[in-house]
N, CA and C of each residue as an Amber inpcrd file, in Angstrom:
protein
   228
 -22.5450000  -7.0950000   1.0800000 -21.3890000  -8.2930000   0.9490000
 -21.5080000  -9.2470000   0.3170000 -20.3220000  -9.8290000  -0.3510000
 -19.9300000 -10.8900000  -1.1170000 -18.7800000 -11.4430000  -0.6000000
 -18.6300000 -12.6250000  -1.1310000 -17.6040000 -13.2940000  -1.2020000
 -17.8990000 -14.7730000  -1.5090000 -16.6300000 -15.9220000  -0.9790000
 -16.6380000 -16.9950000  -1.2410000 -16.4330000 -18.0360000  -0.2420000
 -16.0110000 -19.4720000  -0.5090000 -15.7160000 -19.8130000   0.7240000
 -14.1820000 -19.4910000   0.9810000 -13.9570000 -19.8120000   2.2010000
 -12.3950000 -19.5520000   2.4480000 -10.9650000 -20.3070000   1.6490000
 -10.2230000 -19.8150000   1.2620000  -9.3990000 -20.1950000   0.7730000
  -7.8070000 -19.0440000   0.8080000  -6.7720000 -19.5890000   0.3570000
  -5.6960000 -19.0110000   0.7510000  -5.2480000 -17.6290000  -0.2180000
  -6.1220000 -17.8920000  -1.4600000  -6.0370000 -16.5700000  -2.1390000
  -7.3540000 -16.5810000  -2.8580000  -7.9610000 -15.1890000  -2.8570000
  -9.0540000 -15.1760000  -3.2190000  -9.2650000 -13.6300000  -4.1400000
  -9.5960000 -13.7440000  -5.2160000  -9.9920000 -12.5570000  -6.1860000
 -11.3200000 -11.8530000  -5.9890000 -10.9840000 -10.4930000  -6.1570000
 -12.3490000 -10.0850000  -6.0010000 -12.6050000  -9.0540000  -7.0450000
 -13.8070000  -8.6060000  -7.8830000 -13.7260000  -7.7390000  -8.7980000
 -15.3750000  -7.1560000  -8.6540000 -14.9580000  -5.7850000  -8.9490000
 -16.4350000  -4.8720000  -8.8920000 -16.5090000  -4.4250000 -10.6810000
 -17.7580000  -4.4240000 -10.7960000 -18.1200000  -4.0910000 -11.8910000
 -19.0710000  -3.0080000 -11.9400000 -18.9870000  -1.7020000 -12.7920000
 -19.7220000  -0.3620000 -12.7850000 -19.8950000  -0.2560000 -14.1090000
 -21.4430000   0.2240000 -14.2800000 -22.3150000   0.8050000 -15.3270000
 -22.8600000   1.8680000 -15.2500000 -22.8890000   2.9840000 -15.7900000
 -23.5540000   3.7650000 -16.0340000 -25.2200000   3.9900000 -16.6770000
 -26.1000000   3.8630000 -16.4530000 -27.5510000   3.7390000 -17.2110000
 -27.8250000   4.8940000 -17.4910000 -27.4840000   5.6010000 -18.5540000
 -27.7210000   6.7030000 -18.6480000 -29.3880000   7.2310000 -19.0650000
 -29.8730000   5.8280000 -19.7170000 -31.0690000   6.3700000 -19.6090000
 -32.1550000   6.5320000 -18.2310000 -31.7490000   6.0380000 -17.7480000
 -32.6740000   5.7530000 -16.0580000 -31.8420000   6.8080000 -15.2010000
 -30.6260000   7.6440000 -15.7030000 -29.7930000   8.4370000 -14.3700000
 -29.3110000   7.2850000 -13.2010000 -28.7870000   6.1120000 -13.5030000
 -28.5840000   5.2940000 -12.2530000 -27.4330000   4.7680000 -12.4430000
 -26.5550000   4.3100000 -11.8780000 -25.1510000   3.4550000 -11.5500000
 -25.9660000   2.1300000 -10.9620000 -24.8580000   1.1690000 -11.2090000
 -25.0840000   0.0410000 -11.3990000 -23.8200000  -0.4980000 -11.1270000
 -23.3950000  -1.3680000 -10.0310000 -22.4320000  -2.0010000  -9.5480000
 -22.6980000  -3.2800000  -9.2130000 -21.9450000  -4.3970000  -9.3380000
 -21.9280000  -5.5580000  -9.8300000 -20.5070000  -6.2720000  -9.1320000
 -20.4530000  -7.1550000  -8.3310000 -19.5550000  -7.8890000  -7.5070000
 -19.2040000  -9.1170000  -7.6950000 -17.8740000  -9.4450000  -7.6780000
 -17.7390000 -11.1600000  -8.4110000 -16.6700000 -11.5070000  -7.7030000
 -16.3550000 -12.9270000  -6.9790000 -15.3370000 -13.8450000  -6.4750000
 -14.5420000 -14.7270000  -7.3580000 -13.5070000 -14.8680000  -7.1020000
 -12.9900000 -16.1840000  -7.4130000 -11.8680000 -16.7840000  -7.0090000
 -11.5940000 -18.0740000  -6.8110000 -10.7880000 -18.9640000  -6.1340000
  -9.4020000 -19.3890000  -7.2000000  -9.7440000 -18.7220000  -8.5670000
  -8.2210000 -19.1430000  -9.5690000  -8.1710000 -17.7290000 -10.5080000
  -9.0600000 -16.6020000 -10.1440000  -8.5200000 -15.6940000 -11.0390000
  -9.2770000 -15.7130000 -12.5230000  -9.6440000 -16.7790000 -12.6500000
 -10.1840000 -17.1190000 -14.1190000 -11.8600000 -17.3150000 -14.2800000
 -12.0870000 -18.0250000 -13.3480000 -13.3210000 -18.4100000 -13.1480000
 -14.3820000 -17.3590000 -12.2670000 -15.2650000 -16.9010000 -12.5570000
 -16.0290000 -15.7260000 -11.5530000 -17.4250000 -16.1990000 -11.2360000
 -17.3940000 -15.9910000  -9.7990000 -18.8360000 -16.0800000  -9.6260000
 -19.6260000 -14.9770000  -9.2180000 -20.5440000 -14.3980000  -9.9490000
 -20.9640000 -13.0340000  -9.7690000 -22.6870000 -12.8680000  -8.8090000
 -22.5390000 -11.8540000  -8.2390000 -23.3390000 -11.7020000  -6.8220000
 -24.4970000 -10.8100000  -7.7310000 -25.3090000 -10.2920000  -6.6430000
 -26.2520000  -9.1480000  -7.2360000 -25.7390000  -8.0560000  -7.4770000
 -26.8290000  -7.2440000  -8.2350000 -26.3380000  -5.8900000  -8.5220000
 -27.2010000  -4.9330000  -7.6830000 -26.1110000  -3.9070000  -7.4210000
 -26.5900000  -2.8440000  -6.7060000 -26.8260000  -1.4840000  -7.6530000
 -27.8580000  -0.9390000  -7.4960000 -28.7410000  -0.1690000  -8.5670000
 -28.7190000   1.4420000  -7.3650000 -28.0880000   2.2050000  -8.4270000
 -27.8620000   3.4960000  -6.9030000 -28.3600000   4.6140000  -7.8870000
 -29.0940000   5.7510000  -7.4150000 -28.9170000   6.8380000  -8.1870000
 -27.8960000   7.0770000  -8.5780000 -27.9080000   8.1700000  -9.7040000
 -26.3130000   8.6120000  -9.9840000 -25.7780000   9.6820000  -9.2060000
 -24.5070000  10.1460000  -8.1020000 -24.1420000  10.7760000  -7.6190000
 -23.3080000  11.3060000  -8.0530000 -22.4530000  10.5770000  -8.7080000
 -21.2340000  11.1850000  -9.3360000 -19.9640000  10.0580000  -8.8020000
 -18.9600000  10.6610000  -8.4120000 -17.4190000   9.5410000  -8.7720000
 -17.9200000   9.1600000  -7.3990000 -17.4830000   8.0230000  -7.4290000
 -17.5680000   6.8500000  -6.5430000 -16.3620000   6.6290000  -5.4620000
 -16.4010000   6.1510000  -4.5530000 -15.0660000   5.5950000  -3.6050000
 -14.9710000   4.3670000  -3.3390000 -13.8730000   3.5290000  -3.2380000
 -14.0380000   2.3270000  -2.7780000 -13.1090000   2.1830000  -1.4370000
 -13.4250000   0.9740000  -1.2840000 -12.5530000   0.8700000   0.4060000
 -12.6150000  -0.5600000   0.5590000 -11.5840000  -1.1240000   0.9120000
 -11.1720000  -2.3990000   0.6950000 -11.5470000  -2.9120000   2.4250000
 -12.3190000  -3.9920000   2.8180000 -12.0720000  -4.7590000   4.6360000
 -12.4030000  -6.1160000   4.4030000 -12.0970000  -6.6410000   5.1280000
 -12.0720000  -8.1730000   5.7160000 -12.3570000  -8.3740000   7.2010000
 -13.3940000  -9.3150000   7.0010000 -13.9500000  -9.6540000   8.3150000
 -14.0990000 -11.2130000   8.4790000 -13.8010000 -11.4750000   9.9860000
 -13.9260000 -12.9160000  10.1830000 -14.0450000 -13.1950000  11.6780000
 -14.5940000 -14.0420000  12.1980000 -15.0940000 -14.1460000  13.5420000
 -14.2390000 -14.6620000  14.3830000 -12.7130000 -15.4470000  13.3520000
 -11.8770000 -15.8910000  14.3750000 -10.4550000 -15.0580000  14.2940000
 -10.6310000 -13.8230000  14.0420000  -9.0700000 -13.1910000  13.8490000
  -8.2880000 -13.2760000  13.0490000  -8.6910000 -13.8340000  11.6490000
  -7.7430000 -14.0870000  10.8250000  -7.1430000 -12.8120000  10.4290000
  -6.1560000 -12.8940000   9.7070000  -5.4520000 -11.6480000   8.9090000
  -5.5920000 -11.7150000   7.2420000  -6.0310000 -10.7060000   6.7810000
  -5.7240000 -10.5880000   5.2770000  -5.2710000  -9.5300000   4.5880000
  -4.6810000  -9.6610000   3.7000000  -3.8360000  -8.9080000   3.1990000
  -4.1580000  -8.1400000   1.8020000  -4.4790000  -7.3310000   1.0710000
  -4.4340000  -6.9690000   0.0630000  -3.4460000  -6.2830000  -1.3780000
  -3.1970000  -7.1520000  -2.3500000  -2.3140000  -6.7370000  -3.0930000
  -2.9000000  -6.6200000  -4.9360000  -1.9140000  -6.2180000  -5.3150000
  -2.7640000  -6.0090000  -6.8020000  -3.8680000  -5.1670000  -6.9370000
  -4.2250000  -4.3280000  -5.9500000  -4.9840000  -3.4810000  -6.2360000
  -5.2020000  -2.5800000  -7.5690000  -5.8470000  -2.5240000  -8.2560000
  -5.8210000  -1.4720000  -9.6100000  -7.3900000  -1.1020000  -9.8020000
  -7.4050000   0.1430000 -10.8190000  -8.7060000   0.8040000 -11.0930000
  -8.4270000   1.0670000 -12.0270000  -9.2980000   0.7590000 -13.2630000
  -9.6780000   1.2810000 -14.6170000 -10.4670000   1.4380000 -15.2360000
 -10.6760000   2.3140000 -16.2140000 -11.6920000   2.3310000 -17.0510000
 -11.9990000   1.5020000 -18.1510000 -13.0980000   0.6070000 -18.4990000
 -12.9860000   0.1780000 -19.1900000 -14.2700000  -0.0600000 -20.2310000
C-alpha cells in the first residue's frame, strides 16, 4: 500500500524493472500531489512469473468517493 496526504488530486505511478541476472521483477510505487515532484516508496521484489495485471482501488474509513482517469500503461 502506498499513497500520500489527502488532496483533491493525486497522481500515482508504478515502475517495473526485470532483473534478468537474478530472474526477479522489481515494482516500485510513487505518489505526487502536482504530477511533477514524486515521492517514491519501497521496492517489491518478486520471483519472475510472467505478465502482471494491475488493478486500481481506493480505500477510506469515512466513505469518500474516488475516481480514476487518465489511466495508461506503456513500455519504456
